[in-house]
Every structure is written in C-alpha cells, then in structure tokens.
C-alpha positions as CSV (number, residue, x, y, z in Angstrom):
1,M,9.7,-18.5,-20.0
2,R,10.9,-15.3,-21.7
3,A,10.2,-11.9,-20.3
4,G,8.2,-11.0,-23.4
5,E,5.6,-13.6,-22.9
6,T,2.3,-12.3,-21.8
7,R,1.3,-15.0,-19.3
8,C,3.3,-13.5,-16.4
9,A,0.8,-15.0,-13.9
10,T,2.3,-18.4,-14.6
11,R,5.8,-17.2,-13.9
12,H,5.4,-16.4,-10.3
13,S,6.5,-19.3,-8.0
14,F,5.3,-19.6,-4.4
15,G,6.8,-22.8,-3.3
16,S,5.1,-23.6,0.0
17,C,4.4,-20.0,0.9
18,G,1.0,-18.4,0.7
19,A,2.3,-15.0,-0.4
20,A,4.9,-13.5,-2.8
21,R,6.9,-10.3,-2.9
22,R,7.3,-8.7,-6.2
23,L,10.3,-6.5,-7.0
24,T,11.3,-5.4,-10.5
25,A,14.7,-5.3,-12.1
26,D,14.3,-1.6,-12.9
27,C,14.4,-0.7,-9.2
28,P,18.1,-1.3,-8.4
29,L,18.2,1.0,-5.3
30,I,15.3,-0.6,-3.3
31,D,15.8,-0.3,0.4
32,P,15.5,-3.7,2.1
33,E,13.8,-1.9,5.1
34,V,11.0,-0.7,2.8
35,I,10.6,-4.3,1.5
36,D,10.3,-5.5,5.1
37,S,8.0,-2.8,6.1
38,I,5.5,-3.6,3.2
39,V,5.6,-7.4,4.0
40,E,4.9,-6.6,7.6
41,F,2.1,-4.2,6.6
42,Y,0.6,-6.9,4.2
43,Q,0.6,-9.4,7.0
44,K,-1.1,-7.1,9.6
45,A,-3.7,-5.8,7.0
46,K,-4.8,-9.3,6.0
47,V,-5.4,-8.2,2.4
48,D,-5.0,-10.0,-0.9
49,Y,-2.6,-7.3,-2.1
50,A,-0.5,-4.6,-0.7
51,A,1.9,-2.2,-2.3
52,N,3.7,1.1,-1.7
53,T,3.6,2.7,-5.2
54,V,0.1,1.8,-6.6
55,P,-2.3,3.4,-7.2
56,L,0.1,6.0,-8.7
57,E,-2.1,8.9,-7.8
58,T,-1.8,8.4,-4.1
59,S,1.8,7.0,-3.9
60,T,4.1,8.7,-1.5
61,F,7.2,6.7,-2.6
62,P,9.7,7.4,-5.4
63,D,9.4,5.6,-8.7
64,G,11.9,2.9,-8.2
65,S,11.0,1.8,-4.8
66,D,8.2,-0.5,-5.9
67,V,7.2,-3.4,-3.6
68,E,4.1,-5.5,-4.1
69,V,3.0,-8.3,-1.9
70,F,0.1,-10.6,-2.8
71,S,-1.5,-13.9,-1.9
72,R,-1.3,-17.1,-4.0
73,S,-5.0,-17.3,-4.1
74,A,-5.3,-13.7,-5.5
75,L,-2.6,-14.6,-8.2
76,E,-4.5,-17.9,-9.1
77,R,-7.7,-16.0,-9.2
78,A,-6.3,-13.3,-11.5
79,H,-4.8,-16.0,-13.7
80,R,-8.1,-17.7,-14.1
81,E,-10.2,-14.4,-14.6
82,A,-7.9,-12.0,-16.6
83,A,-8.5,-11.9,-20.2
84,D,-7.1,-8.6,-21.2
85,A,-3.6,-8.7,-22.6
86,S,-2.3,-6.0,-20.3
87,D,-3.7,-7.8,-17.2
88,R,-2.0,-11.0,-18.3
89,E,1.3,-9.2,-18.7
90,H,1.1,-6.8,-15.8
91,V,-0.8,-9.2,-13.5
92,T,-0.9,-7.1,-10.4
93,F,-2.9,-4.4,-12.2
94,Y,-5.7,-6.8,-12.1
95,F,-5.8,-6.6,-8.2
96,W,-6.1,-2.8,-7.8
97,R,-7.2,-1.3,-11.0
98,D,-10.9,-2.1,-10.8
99,P,-12.2,-2.2,-7.1
100,A,-15.4,-4.0,-8.5
101,R,-13.4,-7.2,-8.8
102,G,-13.4,-7.5,-5.0
103,F,-9.7,-7.9,-4.1
104,A,-8.8,-6.6,-0.7
105,T,-6.0,-4.1,-1.4
106,A,-4.0,-1.7,0.8
107,Q,-1.4,0.9,0.0
108,F,1.6,1.4,2.3
109,K,2.2,5.1,2.9
110,N,5.4,6.9,3.7
111,N,5.5,9.7,6.3
112,E,6.6,12.2,3.7
113,D,5.7,12.5,0.0
114,W,8.7,11.6,-2.0
115,S,6.8,10.6,-5.2
116,R,8.5,13.3,-7.3
117,Y,11.8,11.4,-7.2
118,R,12.9,8.7,-9.7
119,L,15.1,6.0,-8.5
120,T,14.2,3.7,-11.3
121,V,16.0,2.8,-14.6
122,D,13.6,3.2,-17.4
123,Y,15.5,5.9,-19.4
124,R,19.1,6.8,-20.1
125,E,18.8,9.8,-17.8
126,D,17.5,7.5,-15.0
127,L,20.7,5.4,-15.5
128,E,22.8,8.5,-15.2
129,V,21.3,9.4,-11.9
130,V,21.6,5.9,-10.5
131,R,25.2,5.7,-11.5
132,V,26.0,9.0,-9.7
133,I,24.2,7.7,-6.6
134,V,26.0,4.3,-6.7
135,S,29.4,6.0,-7.1
136,E,28.9,8.6,-4.4
137,L,26.7,6.8,-1.7
138,F,27.5,3.1,-2.0
139,I,30.7,3.1,0.0
140,N,32.3,-0.2,1.0
141,S,29.2,-1.9,-0.6
142,V,27.0,-0.4,2.1
143,R,23.4,0.2,0.8
144,P,22.1,3.6,1.9
145,S,18.6,3.9,3.3
146,L,15.8,5.4,1.2
147,S,15.7,8.4,3.4
148,R,19.6,8.9,2.8
149,L,18.9,8.7,-0.9
150,I,16.3,11.4,-0.7
151,E,18.5,13.5,1.5
152,F,21.3,13.2,-1.2
153,L,18.9,14.1,-4.1
154,N,17.6,17.2,-2.1
155,N,21.1,18.4,-2.0
156,R,21.7,17.7,-5.7
157,P,19.0,19.5,-7.7
158,E,21.1,19.4,-10.8
159,L,21.0,15.5,-10.5
160,T,17.1,15.4,-10.0
161,A,16.7,17.7,-13.0
162,L,18.4,15.0,-15.3
163,N,15.4,12.7,-15.2
164,S,12.6,15.1,-14.1
165,K,10.9,15.1,-17.5
166,Y,9.6,11.6,-16.8
167,Y,6.9,10.6,-14.5
168,F,5.7,7.6,-12.6
169,G,3.5,5.5,-14.9
170,Q,4.6,7.2,-18.1
171,G,4.0,4.7,-20.9
172,W,1.1,3.0,-19.3
173,N,-1.9,3.2,-21.6
174,Q,-5.4,3.8,-20.4
175,A,-6.0,0.0,-20.0
176,G,-3.2,-0.1,-17.5
177,G,-0.5,-1.8,-19.6
178,Q,2.6,-0.3,-20.9
179,G,2.4,1.3,-24.3
C-alpha cells in the first residue's frame, strides 16, 4: 500500500505477536532505550495502548521521540469501528482521543519535562537541527541517548531557536488528523 492511503489499520502487521510497536520515519533520533522502556511499561501496565508522547497536553518527551505500543485486538477493534477519515489514517488516535470508547491506555512519563524540544523532521528547520546533531554527536556511528541529546540542546540555544516556532501537534485539526 502507498503511504497516502487512508486505511492505515490494514498496514500494520503483527505476525504471531499480540502487540506492535509504532515508530514513525519523522523521528530519526529515537533512543532505543526509550523504545525498550515503553514496551516494558506497556507489558507491565496490561493496557490496550501505551505511548510516551500522547496525549500531547501531558507529554514530557520531545516531539520526535514518539513510541506507541498497542495490542492486536485493539487495532482490530479500531479497524472495525473507526469511520472517521482521520481515525482511519491516524489509527492510534482512535485509542486515546475519546476515553468513552473504553480502550485501556497509559502514558509513559519522563522524569523531566523535555516536551519543549523538537527532535522530529517535519519542517526544513527541523532537518537543520537534526543535521547538526548528527554531525556533532553521532561519532563512530554511536547513537547518543536522549538525555545526551537534551544536554547538547541545552548548551546550544541558537540551535533550538531554529525550530522553536513549531510545536508538537501543529497541523492536527480538531478531529485529530493532520490538516
């Protein structure tokens, strides 16, 4: 299927697993330890869906460190029930956007609030920031931890200023889809 198709629920493959991790291509600096922590959190919480960056209003992680874990049964249910185009395209919104739907959800929290940082690639300025980070921190192909990336950005205010006009969730319309 092409990425532009709106039936994203059918694109997730579980094989013999009962759960899936969802990572997106616009998050190139994702820390593998964050991924592992959220998977472990999901398993211990015994929920349908767990994430670190949604709901946006309570996220403590930078945009660009997005990890979602959800059960096969939750995805199958969302696929059957979701009628709204934005829910079909952005299928995980269906899990957390309306608590009345009855999905058990949990948000993994960071010890510090780093939500003001952008480590995503949605805009040209984001790409500039990521290029500097990669050129200065990815030495000998070693991926720095998220805390190291934040430390680097704290020491480079001119760099964080490049993409500070953008905010997490910008472009999502009221229905929850991207506009």
